[in-house]
C-alpha positions as CSV (number, residue, x, y, z in Angstrom):
1,X,-188.3,-184.4,-79.7
2,X,-188.7,-183.4,-83.3
3,X,-188.9,-180.4,-85.6
4,X,-192.1,-180.0,-87.6
5,X,-193.5,-177.2,-89.7
6,X,-196.0,-176.5,-87.0
7,X,-193.3,-175.6,-84.5
8,X,-189.9,-175.2,-86.3
9,X,-188.1,-173.5,-83.4
10,X,-188.7,-176.1,-80.8
11,X,-186.4,-178.9,-81.7
12,X,-184.9,-180.4,-78.6
13,X,-181.4,-180.1,-80.2
14,X,-181.9,-176.4,-80.4
15,X,-182.1,-175.7,-76.6
16,X,-178.4,-174.8,-76.5
17,X,-178.4,-172.4,-79.4
18,X,-181.8,-170.6,-79.2
19,X,-182.2,-167.6,-77.0
20,X,-185.2,-167.8,-74.6
21,X,-188.3,-166.3,-76.2
22,X,-190.6,-166.5,-73.2
23,X,-193.7,-164.3,-72.9
24,X,-197.0,-164.1,-71.2
25,X,-199.8,-166.3,-72.6
26,X,-202.0,-164.0,-74.6
27,X,-205.8,-164.0,-74.1
28,X,-206.1,-165.2,-77.7
29,X,-204.8,-168.6,-76.6
30,X,-207.1,-169.0,-73.6
31,X,-209.6,-171.0,-75.6
32,X,-206.9,-173.5,-76.4
33,X,-205.9,-173.7,-72.8
34,X,-209.5,-174.1,-71.7
35,X,-210.1,-176.9,-74.1
36,X,-210.2,-179.6,-71.4
37,X,-212.3,-177.5,-68.9
38,X,-216.0,-177.6,-68.2
39,X,-217.6,-175.7,-71.1
40,X,-220.0,-174.1,-68.6
41,X,-217.0,-172.2,-67.1
42,X,-214.9,-171.1,-70.1
43,X,-214.1,-167.7,-68.6
44,X,-213.3,-168.7,-65.0
45,X,-210.5,-166.6,-63.6
46,X,-207.1,-168.0,-62.7
47,X,-206.5,-169.0,-59.1
48,X,-203.3,-169.1,-57.1
49,X,-201.4,-172.4,-57.2
50,X,-201.5,-174.0,-53.7
51,X,-198.2,-174.0,-51.9
52,X,-198.5,-177.6,-50.8
53,X,-200.8,-180.7,-51.1
54,X,-202.7,-179.8,-47.9
55,X,-203.7,-176.5,-49.3
56,X,-204.7,-178.3,-52.5
57,X,-206.9,-180.7,-50.6
58,X,-208.6,-177.7,-48.9
59,X,-209.9,-176.3,-52.3
60,X,-213.5,-176.7,-53.2
61,X,-213.9,-179.1,-56.2
62,X,-215.5,-176.2,-58.1
63,X,-212.2,-174.4,-58.0
64,X,-210.2,-177.2,-59.7
65,X,-211.0,-176.3,-63.4
66,X,-209.6,-172.8,-62.8
67,X,-206.5,-174.3,-61.1
68,X,-206.0,-176.5,-64.1
69,X,-206.2,-173.5,-66.3
70,X,-203.6,-171.7,-64.2
71,X,-201.2,-174.6,-64.3
72,X,-201.4,-174.8,-68.0
73,X,-200.8,-171.1,-68.4
74,X,-197.8,-171.3,-66.2
75,X,-196.4,-174.4,-68.0
76,X,-196.6,-172.5,-71.3
77,X,-195.0,-169.4,-69.8
78,X,-192.2,-171.2,-68.2
79,X,-191.3,-173.7,-70.9
80,X,-191.5,-171.0,-73.6
81,X,-188.4,-169.5,-71.9
82,X,-186.6,-172.6,-70.7
83,X,-187.7,-175.4,-73.0
84,X,-188.6,-178.7,-71.4
85,X,-191.1,-181.6,-71.6
86,X,-194.3,-179.6,-72.3
87,X,-196.6,-182.1,-74.0
88,X,-196.5,-184.8,-71.2
89,X,-197.1,-182.3,-68.5
90,X,-200.0,-180.6,-70.2
91,X,-201.6,-184.0,-70.4
92,X,-201.4,-184.8,-66.6
93,X,-202.7,-181.6,-65.1
94,X,-206.0,-182.9,-63.8
95,X,-204.5,-186.3,-63.0
96,X,-201.7,-184.8,-60.8
97,X,-204.3,-182.6,-59.0
98,X,-206.4,-185.7,-58.3
99,X,-203.4,-187.7,-57.1
100,X,-202.4,-185.1,-54.6
101,X,-205.9,-184.6,-53.3
102,X,-206.4,-188.4,-52.7
103,X,-203.0,-189.5,-51.5
104,X,-201.0,-187.9,-48.7
105,X,-197.6,-187.2,-50.2
106,X,-194.9,-187.5,-49.0
107,X,-196.2,-190.0,-46.4
108,X,-197.8,-192.0,-49.3
109,X,-195.2,-192.1,-52.0
110,X,-196.1,-191.0,-55.6
111,X,-193.5,-192.4,-58.0
112,X,-193.6,-190.9,-61.5
113,X,-192.5,-193.0,-64.5
114,X,-190.9,-191.4,-66.3
115,X,-190.2,-188.3,-64.3
116,X,-190.4,-185.9,-67.1
117,X,-194.2,-185.8,-66.5
118,X,-193.7,-184.4,-62.9
119,X,-193.6,-180.7,-63.6
120,X,-197.2,-180.3,-62.4
121,X,-196.3,-182.4,-59.3
122,X,-193.5,-180.0,-58.6
123,X,-195.7,-177.0,-59.0
124,X,-198.2,-178.4,-56.5
125,X,-195.4,-179.2,-53.9
126,X,-193.9,-175.8,-53.4
127,X,-192.2,-175.1,-56.7
128,X,-194.9,-173.2,-58.6
129,X,-192.6,-171.2,-60.8
130,X,-190.2,-174.1,-61.6
131,X,-187.4,-171.6,-60.9
132,X,-184.4,-172.0,-63.2
133,X,-186.0,-175.1,-64.8
134,X,-183.2,-177.4,-66.3
135,X,-180.5,-174.8,-65.8
136,X,-177.5,-175.0,-63.4
137,X,-178.7,-174.5,-59.8
138,X,-182.3,-174.5,-60.8
139,X,-185.2,-177.0,-60.7
140,X,-184.5,-180.3,-62.4
141,X,-186.6,-181.5,-65.2
142,X,-187.1,-184.7,-63.3
143,X,-188.0,-185.5,-59.7
144,X,-185.0,-184.7,-57.4
145,X,-184.8,-185.8,-53.8
146,X,-182.5,-182.8,-53.1
147,X,-185.4,-180.5,-54.0
148,X,-188.3,-181.9,-52.0
149,X,-189.4,-184.8,-49.8
150,X,-192.3,-185.2,-52.3
151,X,-189.8,-186.3,-55.0
152,X,-189.3,-190.0,-54.5
153,X,-187.4,-191.4,-57.5
154,X,-185.5,-189.5,-60.2
155,X,-186.6,-192.2,-62.5
156,X,-186.0,-190.7,-65.9
157,X,-185.4,-194.1,-67.4
158,X,-188.8,-195.7,-68.0
159,X,-190.7,-198.7,-66.6
160,X,-189.4,-198.9,-63.1
161,X,-192.1,-197.1,-61.1
162,X,-194.3,-200.0,-60.3
163,X,-191.4,-202.0,-58.8
164,X,-190.3,-198.9,-56.8
165,X,-193.8,-198.3,-55.5
166,X,-194.3,-202.0,-54.7
167,X,-191.0,-202.1,-52.8
168,X,-191.9,-199.0,-50.8
169,X,-195.3,-200.6,-50.0
170,X,-193.7,-203.8,-48.8
171,X,-191.3,-201.9,-46.5
172,X,-194.3,-199.9,-45.2
173,X,-196.2,-203.1,-44.4
174,X,-193.2,-204.6,-42.7
175,X,-193.0,-201.6,-40.5
176,X,-196.7,-201.8,-39.7
177,X,-197.4,-198.4,-41.2
178,X,-200.7,-197.6,-42.9
179,X,-201.2,-196.1,-46.3
180,X,-200.6,-196.7,-50.0
181,X,-197.8,-196.3,-52.5
182,X,-198.6,-195.0,-56.0
183,X,-196.9,-195.5,-59.3
184,X,-197.8,-193.3,-62.3
185,X,-196.8,-195.1,-65.4
186,X,-197.5,-194.4,-69.1
187,X,-198.8,-197.0,-71.6
188,X,-195.5,-196.5,-73.4
189,X,-193.5,-197.4,-70.3
190,X,-195.5,-200.6,-70.0
191,X,-193.8,-201.9,-73.1
192,X,-190.6,-202.2,-71.0
193,X,-190.0,-205.6,-69.5
194,X,-189.5,-204.4,-65.9
195,X,-192.9,-202.8,-65.9
196,X,-194.6,-206.1,-66.9
197,X,-192.4,-208.0,-64.5
198,X,-193.6,-205.7,-61.7
199,X,-197.3,-206.2,-62.6
200,X,-196.7,-210.0,-62.6
201,X,-195.2,-209.8,-59.1
202,X,-197.8,-207.3,-57.8
203,X,-200.7,-209.5,-58.9
204,X,-199.5,-212.3,-56.6
205,X,-199.0,-210.1,-53.5
206,X,-202.3,-210.3,-51.6
207,X,-202.6,-207.4,-49.2
208,X,-200.5,-205.0,-51.2
209,X,-201.4,-201.3,-50.9
210,X,-199.8,-200.5,-54.3
211,X,-201.8,-198.5,-56.8
212,X,-200.5,-198.4,-60.4
213,X,-202.0,-195.4,-62.3
214,X,-201.8,-196.2,-66.0
215,X,-201.6,-192.9,-67.8
216,X,-202.8,-194.0,-71.2
217,X,-202.2,-191.3,-73.9
218,X,-201.5,-193.9,-76.6
219,X,-197.9,-192.7,-76.9
220,X,-194.3,-192.6,-75.7
221,X,-192.6,-190.3,-78.2
222,X,-194.5,-192.0,-81.0
223,X,-197.7,-194.1,-80.9
224,X,-197.3,-197.1,-78.5
225,X,-196.8,-200.4,-80.2
226,X,-197.5,-204.0,-79.4
227,X,-200.2,-206.3,-78.3
228,X,-200.7,-204.5,-74.9
229,X,-201.3,-201.3,-76.8
230,X,-204.1,-203.0,-78.9
231,X,-205.6,-204.4,-75.7
232,X,-205.7,-200.9,-74.1
233,X,-207.3,-199.6,-77.4
234,X,-210.0,-202.3,-77.0
235,X,-210.6,-201.2,-73.4
236,X,-211.0,-197.6,-74.6
237,X,-213.3,-198.7,-77.4
238,X,-215.4,-200.9,-75.2
239,X,-214.8,-204.0,-77.3
240,X,-213.1,-205.5,-74.2
241,X,-215.1,-204.8,-71.0
242,X,-213.7,-204.4,-67.4
243,X,-213.5,-207.9,-65.9
244,X,-212.4,-209.3,-69.2
245,X,-209.2,-207.3,-69.2
246,X,-205.6,-208.6,-68.9
247,X,-205.1,-207.0,-65.5
248,X,-208.1,-208.7,-63.9
249,X,-207.0,-212.0,-65.5
250,X,-203.7,-212.0,-63.7
251,X,-205.2,-211.1,-60.4
252,X,-205.1,-207.3,-60.2
253,X,-208.0,-205.0,-59.4
254,X,-208.7,-203.0,-62.6
255,X,-210.6,-199.7,-62.6
256,X,-211.2,-197.9,-65.9
257,X,-211.0,-196.6,-68.4
258,X,-211.3,-193.1,-66.7
259,X,-211.4,-189.7,-68.4
260,X,-208.1,-188.2,-67.3
261,X,-209.4,-184.7,-67.8
262,X,-212.5,-185.0,-65.7
263,X,-211.9,-183.9,-62.1
264,X,-215.0,-185.7,-60.7
265,X,-214.3,-189.0,-62.5
266,X,-210.7,-189.0,-61.3
267,X,-211.6,-188.2,-57.7
268,X,-214.1,-191.1,-57.7
269,X,-211.7,-193.6,-59.3
270,X,-208.8,-192.8,-57.0
271,X,-211.1,-193.1,-54.0
272,X,-212.2,-196.5,-55.2
273,X,-208.5,-197.4,-55.8
274,X,-207.6,-196.5,-52.2
275,X,-210.5,-198.7,-50.9
276,X,-209.3,-201.6,-53.0
277,X,-205.7,-201.1,-52.1
278,X,-206.6,-201.1,-48.4
279,X,-208.5,-204.4,-48.7
280,X,-206.3,-207.2,-47.2
281,X,-207.9,-209.7,-49.5
282,X,-206.8,-208.0,-52.7
283,X,-203.5,-207.6,-54.5
284,X,-202.5,-204.4,-56.3
285,X,-204.8,-202.0,-58.2
286,X,-204.5,-200.7,-61.7
287,X,-206.3,-197.4,-62.5
288,X,-206.6,-197.0,-66.3
289,X,-206.7,-193.2,-67.0
290,X,-207.0,-191.9,-70.6
291,X,-205.4,-188.6,-71.2
292,X,-204.3,-186.5,-74.2
293,X,-200.6,-185.5,-74.6
294,X,-200.4,-181.8,-75.0
295,X,-204.0,-181.3,-73.7
296,X,-205.3,-177.8,-73.7
297,X,-202.8,-176.3,-76.1
298,X,-204.1,-176.7,-79.6
299,X,-200.7,-176.5,-81.3
300,X,-199.3,-179.3,-79.2
301,X,-202.4,-181.5,-79.6
302,X,-202.3,-181.0,-83.4
303,X,-198.6,-182.0,-83.7
304,X,-198.9,-185.5,-85.0
305,X,-195.1,-186.2,-84.6
306,X,-194.8,-186.1,-80.8
307,X,-197.4,-183.5,-79.4
308,X,-194.5,-181.3,-78.3
309,X,-193.0,-184.0,-76.2
310,X,-189.9,-181.9,-75.6
311,X,-189.3,-178.4,-76.8
312,X,-186.6,-175.7,-76.8
313,X,-187.6,-172.1,-76.1
314,X,-190.5,-171.0,-78.3
315,X,-192.8,-168.2,-79.1
316,X,-196.2,-168.8,-77.6
317,X,-198.0,-166.9,-80.4
318,X,-198.2,-169.1,-83.4
319,X,-195.3,-168.7,-85.9
320,X,-195.7,-166.5,-88.9
321,X,-195.5,-167.9,-92.4
322,X,-192.0,-166.4,-92.6
323,X,-191.0,-168.3,-89.6
324,X,-192.3,-171.6,-90.9
325,X,-191.0,-171.1,-94.4
326,X,-187.9,-168.9,-94.1
327,X,-186.8,-166.9,-97.2
328,X,-184.7,-168.6,-99.8
329,X,-181.6,-166.5,-98.9
330,X,-181.8,-167.3,-95.2
331,X,-178.7,-169.2,-93.9
332,X,-179.2,-172.9,-93.6
333,X,-179.6,-174.2,-90.1
334,X,-176.6,-176.1,-88.6
335,X,-176.7,-179.8,-89.4
336,X,-177.1,-181.9,-86.2
337,X,-175.3,-185.1,-85.5
338,X,-178.7,-186.8,-85.5
339,X,-179.7,-185.5,-88.9
340,X,-176.3,-186.5,-90.3
341,X,-176.7,-190.0,-89.0
342,X,-180.3,-190.2,-90.5
343,X,-178.9,-189.3,-93.9
344,X,-176.1,-191.9,-93.5
345,X,-178.2,-194.8,-92.5
346,X,-180.7,-194.2,-95.2
347,X,-177.8,-194.3,-97.8
348,X,-176.6,-197.5,-96.3
349,X,-180.1,-199.0,-96.4
350,X,-180.5,-198.0,-100.0
351,X,-177.2,-199.7,-100.9
352,X,-177.8,-202.9,-99.0
353,X,-181.2,-204.6,-98.6
354,X,-180.0,-206.4,-95.5
355,X,-179.7,-203.2,-93.4
356,X,-182.5,-203.1,-90.8
357,X,-182.8,-200.3,-88.2
358,X,-184.2,-200.8,-84.7
359,X,-185.4,-198.3,-82.2
360,X,-186.6,-198.6,-78.6
361,X,-189.6,-196.3,-78.9
362,X,-187.5,-193.4,-80.3
363,X,-187.6,-193.6,-84.1
364,X,-187.6,-189.9,-84.6
365,X,-185.3,-188.7,-81.7
366,X,-182.5,-191.0,-82.9
367,X,-182.7,-189.9,-86.5
368,X,-184.5,-192.9,-88.2
369,X,-187.5,-190.9,-89.5
370,X,-186.1,-190.5,-93.1
371,X,-185.5,-194.2,-93.4
372,X,-188.9,-195.0,-91.9
373,X,-190.6,-192.8,-94.4
374,X,-188.8,-194.3,-97.4
375,X,-188.4,-197.9,-96.2
376,X,-191.0,-198.4,-93.4
377,X,-190.7,-202.2,-93.4
378,X,-187.1,-202.0,-92.5
379,X,-187.4,-199.8,-89.4
380,X,-188.6,-201.7,-86.3
381,X,-189.9,-199.9,-83.2
382,X,-189.8,-202.4,-80.3
383,X,-191.1,-200.1,-77.6
384,X,-189.3,-199.0,-74.5
385,X,-187.4,-202.3,-74.3
386,X,-183.7,-202.0,-74.9
387,X,-183.0,-205.5,-73.8
388,X,-185.5,-206.9,-76.3
389,X,-184.1,-204.7,-79.0
390,X,-180.6,-205.9,-78.4
391,X,-181.6,-209.5,-78.5
392,X,-183.8,-209.0,-81.6
393,X,-180.8,-207.4,-83.3
394,X,-178.8,-210.5,-82.4
395,X,-181.4,-212.7,-83.9
396,X,-181.6,-210.6,-87.1
397,X,-177.8,-210.8,-87.5
398,X,-177.9,-214.6,-87.0
399,X,-180.6,-214.7,-89.7
400,X,-178.4,-212.9,-92.2
401,X,-179.6,-209.3,-91.8
402,X,-177.4,-206.3,-90.9
403,X,-179.2,-204.7,-87.9
404,X,-178.5,-201.2,-86.7
405,X,-179.8,-200.6,-83.2
406,X,-180.1,-196.8,-82.6
407,X,-180.3,-195.7,-78.9
408,X,-179.6,-192.7,-76.8
409,X,-176.2,-193.4,-75.1
410,X,-177.8,-193.4,-71.6
411,X,-180.2,-196.2,-72.5
412,X,-177.4,-198.6,-73.6
413,X,-176.9,-199.2,-69.9
414,X,-180.2,-201.0,-69.7
415,X,-179.1,-203.7,-72.2
416,X,-175.5,-204.3,-71.1
417,X,-176.1,-208.0,-70.3
418,X,-177.6,-208.6,-73.8
419,X,-174.7,-206.7,-75.4
420,X,-172.1,-208.7,-73.5
421,X,-173.5,-212.2,-73.4
422,X,-175.9,-212.4,-76.4
423,X,-174.3,-210.2,-79.0
424,X,-170.6,-210.1,-78.2
425,X,-170.2,-213.7,-76.9
426,X,-171.8,-215.0,-80.1
427,X,-169.9,-212.5,-82.3
428,X,-173.1,-211.3,-84.0
429,X,-172.7,-208.6,-86.5
430,X,-174.8,-206.0,-84.7
431,X,-174.1,-202.3,-85.2
432,X,-175.2,-200.0,-82.3
433,X,-175.4,-196.2,-82.8
434,X,-175.5,-194.0,-79.7
435,X,-177.0,-190.5,-79.9
436,X,-176.5,-188.0,-77.1
437,X,-173.1,-189.6,-76.2
438,X,-171.0,-187.8,-73.6
439,X,-172.1,-184.9,-71.5
440,X,-175.6,-183.8,-72.6
441,X,-176.5,-181.0,-70.2
442,X,-180.0,-180.0,-69.4
443,X,-181.6,-183.4,-68.5
444,X,-179.2,-184.1,-65.7
445,X,-177.4,-187.1,-64.2
446,X,-179.5,-189.9,-65.6
447,X,-179.2,-188.6,-69.2
448,X,-175.5,-187.8,-69.5
449,X,-174.1,-190.4,-72.0
450,X,-170.8,-190.7,-70.0
451,X,-170.9,-194.5,-69.4
452,X,-170.9,-195.9,-72.9
453,X,-167.1,-195.8,-73.5
454,X,-166.5,-197.5,-70.1
455,X,-169.1,-200.1,-71.0
456,X,-167.6,-200.6,-74.5
457,X,-164.1,-201.0,-73.2
458,X,-165.2,-204.1,-71.2
459,X,-166.8,-205.9,-74.1
460,X,-164.5,-208.4,-75.8
461,X,-164.4,-208.1,-79.6
462,X,-166.3,-204.8,-79.8
463,X,-165.2,-202.3,-82.4
464,X,-165.9,-198.6,-81.6
465,X,-165.9,-195.4,-83.6
466,X,-166.3,-192.0,-82.1
467,X,-166.3,-189.5,-85.0
468,X,-165.0,-186.0,-84.5
469,X,-167.3,-184.4,-87.0
470,X,-170.1,-185.1,-89.4
471,X,-167.9,-186.2,-92.3
472,X,-166.3,-188.8,-90.1
473,X,-169.7,-190.0,-88.9
474,X,-170.7,-190.6,-92.5
475,X,-167.6,-192.8,-92.8
476,X,-167.9,-194.5,-89.5
477,X,-171.3,-196.2,-90.0
478,X,-170.4,-198.0,-93.3
479,X,-167.1,-199.0,-91.6
480,X,-169.0,-200.5,-88.7
481,X,-171.5,-202.3,-90.9
482,X,-168.6,-204.0,-92.7
483,X,-166.8,-205.1,-89.5
484,X,-167.2,-208.5,-88.1
485,X,-168.8,-208.8,-84.6
486,X,-170.4,-206.0,-82.5
487,X,-169.7,-202.5,-83.5
488,X,-170.6,-199.2,-81.8
489,X,-170.7,-195.7,-83.3
490,X,-171.2,-192.8,-80.8
491,X,-171.9,-189.1,-81.3
492,X,-173.0,-186.2,-79.1
493,X,-176.1,-184.0,-78.9
494,X,-176.5,-180.9,-81.0
495,X,-175.0,-179.3,-84.1
496,X,-172.1,-180.9,-85.9
497,X,-168.9,-178.9,-85.7
498,X,-167.0,-177.8,-88.7
499,X,-165.1,-180.6,-90.5
500,X,-161.7,-181.1,-89.0
501,X,-159.5,-182.7,-91.8
502,X,-156.4,-184.7,-91.0
503,X,-153.1,-183.1,-91.8
504,X,-151.6,-186.5,-92.1
505,X,-152.6,-190.1,-91.8
506,X,-150.6,-192.8,-90.2
507,X,-151.4,-196.4,-89.3
508,X,-152.4,-195.4,-85.8
509,X,-155.0,-192.9,-87.1
510,X,-155.6,-189.3,-88.3
511,X,-153.0,-186.7,-87.3
512,X,-154.6,-183.4,-86.5
513,X,-151.6,-181.5,-85.3
514,X,-147.8,-182.0,-84.8
515,X,-145.3,-184.2,-86.6
516,X,-145.6,-188.0,-85.8
517,X,-142.4,-188.7,-87.7
518,X,-140.3,-186.7,-85.3
519,X,-139.7,-187.4,-81.6
520,X,-143.0,-186.7,-79.8
521,X,-142.9,-184.7,-76.6
522,X,-146.6,-185.2,-75.9
523,X,-149.1,-187.4,-77.8
524,X,-152.7,-186.3,-77.4
525,X,-155.1,-189.1,-78.2
526,X,-158.5,-187.6,-78.8
527,X,-161.7,-189.7,-78.8
528,X,-164.7,-188.2,-80.5
529,X,-166.1,-184.7,-80.7
530,X,-163.5,-183.0,-78.4
531,X,-160.9,-183.1,-81.1
532,X,-161.4,-179.4,-82.0
533,X,-160.7,-178.4,-78.4
534,X,-157.6,-180.5,-78.4
535,X,-156.3,-178.9,-81.6
536,X,-157.0,-175.4,-80.1
537,X,-155.1,-176.3,-76.9
538,X,-152.1,-177.7,-78.8
539,X,-151.9,-174.6,-81.1
540,X,-151.8,-172.4,-78.0
541,X,-149.2,-174.5,-76.3
542,X,-146.9,-174.7,-79.4
543,X,-147.3,-171.0,-80.2
544,X,-146.5,-169.8,-76.7
545,X,-143.6,-172.3,-76.3
546,X,-142.2,-171.3,-79.7
547,X,-142.3,-167.6,-78.8
548,X,-140.6,-168.3,-75.4
549,X,-137.9,-170.6,-76.6
550,X,-134.4,-169.1,-77.0
551,X,-134.0,-170.7,-80.5
552,X,-137.7,-170.7,-81.4
553,X,-138.0,-174.5,-81.2
554,X,-141.4,-175.5,-79.9
555,X,-142.2,-178.9,-78.4
556,X,-143.7,-181.5,-80.8
557,X,-147.2,-182.1,-79.5
558,X,-149.1,-184.4,-81.7
559,X,-152.9,-184.7,-81.8
560,X,-154.0,-188.1,-83.0
561,X,-157.6,-189.3,-83.6
562,X,-157.4,-193.1,-83.8
563,X,-160.7,-193.1,-85.8
564,X,-161.5,-196.6,-84.7
565,X,-160.8,-196.5,-81.0
566,X,-161.5,-200.1,-80.2
567,X,-159.9,-202.6,-80.3
568,X,-156.9,-200.5,-79.4
569,X,-154.7,-200.5,-82.5
570,X,-151.2,-201.9,-82.0
571,X,-149.9,-199.0,-84.0
572,X,-151.4,-196.6,-81.4
573,X,-149.7,-198.5,-78.6
574,X,-146.4,-198.3,-80.5
575,X,-146.8,-194.5,-81.0
576,X,-147.9,-193.9,-77.4
577,X,-145.1,-196.1,-76.0
578,X,-142.5,-194.1,-77.9
579,X,-143.8,-190.7,-76.9
580,X,-142.3,-188.8,-73.9
581,X,-145.7,-188.3,-72.5
582,X,-149.3,-189.1,-73.4
583,X,-152.7,-187.3,-72.8
584,X,-156.0,-189.1,-73.6
585,X,-159.1,-187.1,-74.0
586,X,-162.8,-188.4,-74.0
587,X,-166.2,-187.2,-72.9
588,X,-166.8,-190.3,-70.8
589,X,-165.8,-191.3,-67.3
590,X,-162.0,-191.0,-67.1
591,X,-161.4,-194.0,-64.8
592,X,-162.9,-196.7,-67.0
593,X,-162.8,-195.6,-70.7
594,X,-160.5,-195.6,-73.7
595,X,-157.7,-193.7,-71.9
596,X,-157.8,-196.1,-69.0
597,X,-157.7,-199.1,-71.3
598,X,-154.7,-197.5,-73.1
599,X,-152.9,-197.0,-69.8
600,X,-153.4,-200.7,-68.9
601,X,-152.0,-201.8,-72.2
602,X,-149.0,-199.5,-72.0
603,X,-148.3,-200.7,-68.4
604,X,-148.4,-204.3,-69.6
605,X,-145.8,-203.5,-72.2
606,X,-143.5,-201.6,-69.8
607,X,-140.4,-202.9,-68.1
608,X,-137.6,-201.4,-65.9
609,X,-135.5,-200.7,-69.0
610,X,-138.4,-199.5,-71.1
611,X,-140.8,-197.7,-68.7
612,X,-144.3,-196.5,-69.5
613,X,-144.5,-192.8,-70.4
614,X,-146.3,-190.4,-68.0
615,X,-150.0,-190.4,-69.0
616,X,-152.9,-188.1,-68.2
617,X,-156.3,-189.6,-68.7
618,X,-158.7,-186.6,-69.2
619,X,-162.4,-187.4,-69.0
620,X,-165.5,-186.8,-66.8
621,X,-165.3,-187.4,-63.1
622,X,-167.0,-190.6,-62.0
623,X,-169.9,-189.0,-60.3
624,X,-173.6,-188.3,-61.1
625,X,-173.4,-184.8,-62.6
626,X,-176.2,-182.4,-62.1
627,X,-178.0,-180.6,-65.0
628,X,-176.1,-177.7,-66.6
629,X,-175.0,-176.6,-70.0
630,X,-172.7,-179.0,-71.8
631,X,-169.9,-176.5,-72.2
632,X,-170.0,-175.6,-68.6
633,X,-169.7,-179.2,-67.5
634,X,-166.9,-179.9,-69.9
635,X,-165.1,-176.8,-68.6
636,X,-165.6,-178.0,-65.0
637,X,-164.0,-181.3,-65.9
638,X,-161.0,-179.7,-67.6
639,X,-162.3,-180.7,-71.0
640,X,-162.3,-177.3,-72.6
641,X,-159.3,-176.0,-74.6
642,X,-157.9,-174.2,-71.5
643,X,-158.1,-177.3,-69.3
644,X,-156.5,-179.5,-72.0
645,X,-153.7,-176.9,-72.5
646,X,-153.0,-177.0,-68.7
647,X,-152.7,-180.8,-68.7
648,X,-150.3,-180.7,-71.6
649,X,-148.2,-178.1,-69.9
650,X,-148.1,-180.1,-66.7
651,X,-146.4,-182.9,-68.7
652,X,-144.0,-180.6,-70.5
653,X,-142.7,-179.6,-67.1
């Protein structure tokens, strides 16, 4: 998910601001697309994509190279308009065809881990055009049970597929049903603890019909790290031979390495896997398949950063020199939150040798690339293992370092226990930064970062900053680093808004509108990047009310950003308790976040003679929200300026 000079218009952050640029794949690129096909058939014509796996199984093997070519062509055409996870899907074309020819989906479950590599699976199970990919009402970018019986697990968080498949297999055997269950897991996902835990358990289950297909492309976003990655490299190189491998050593049946772009080799390997899985004397099977991320599209294969892991809309024809190097007088692109964070942590690391950054296999997506380039020894990639990363950060803090653990907000959920009972219980000075906080949009229910404020509000002693703009982000990180105990800094996806300066500063925080020294009719407490919408709403309320009032006296509606939202400042409680009414605003779940915590504290202060003021807690509904654009989701939840204005008016009466 990175911008490089090879494809400057495809940064994942750009999907909300670039216009679709889709076009047909020109003949000039067909050699690129044919790069993984049999050289004896470079000009084979496209074939129709089968409408279901039964039709796929009816194809003659000689037709499969042409089908692969067709699928790659369609992947390029579709994602050039919609954006999406292009590189991973280009890499699994032949593998997905082979899986659906050998296994009888949906009777035999195929669980993809992570699900962003399931586009080809969707195309072969009745969704050939991926209609409306990643847009509201369209096809999801991950498996979705609401779309098809072939989609088993949404599973866009990594490492769980083997456990899912093994559980499905156990249930099948308990019911006396024949067949296999298949997990498709990447080498990157095997750096996650639950994947290794599942292999350990599977190895002891004699009679299991579970097949774990290890899609080894040597990468997650970046090159896979750790001892297991070295072991897979040794298997690929032949310095470790089958039978001497780790999987065999723990009791699994190992098949591989297999060329993941060779139809015949894949068919043979998966047939052997079925035979082994149906042997009651064996435990599970691991099929080690070697693929290339971005396979068949030269520009993706040549991209050393992430092989076009995720892309916004793009031009299929290679960019011109002018596109790669825009003229000097061209307007500068909007600075993203991620880029602003990257600058800020590098400055902090330059100023303090104790600052160490940690990532869970996402160094570039979370903005750590500038620091990694300048200070590589102080950026640690621990693989897709958030629990490990949190505990490693705790250990670094205990040892005297100043760790900064940078995650996507949605992935903080995976390490809640470590945050609560390892970091917070021991008051370790760990700073956590959360990219993609709040509503994110296109990736759907598993990737919205709407849970972190609710999680943070339950952790004793945690300090939280939710900056409203890039300038405040640059201030928040140093503040967090200098604060005792666990600290969290969260920010959303996309471009930073214009700076929103305070018109006044009080002990409770930054005043963005209204007069806190006068009686307050409504206090609007805004957390994070929704502050601009709050100010817009209040300006509208005050302007309309002033025009309508007989003496031109508008209500005093104060917008306050507490800057440091947790622990709840006593001064904020004082200000809110003295207001006639209170509105809280956050892009997290309304029932469990900062507003809810404020409501509890105000209620605890209240009495019959000093009642709590009416309070509206505005936030996201506590549901799993489908994929759609961020602004549309915020509007649906009353978090646009119009919705905030309506809530304020409801309190004014």
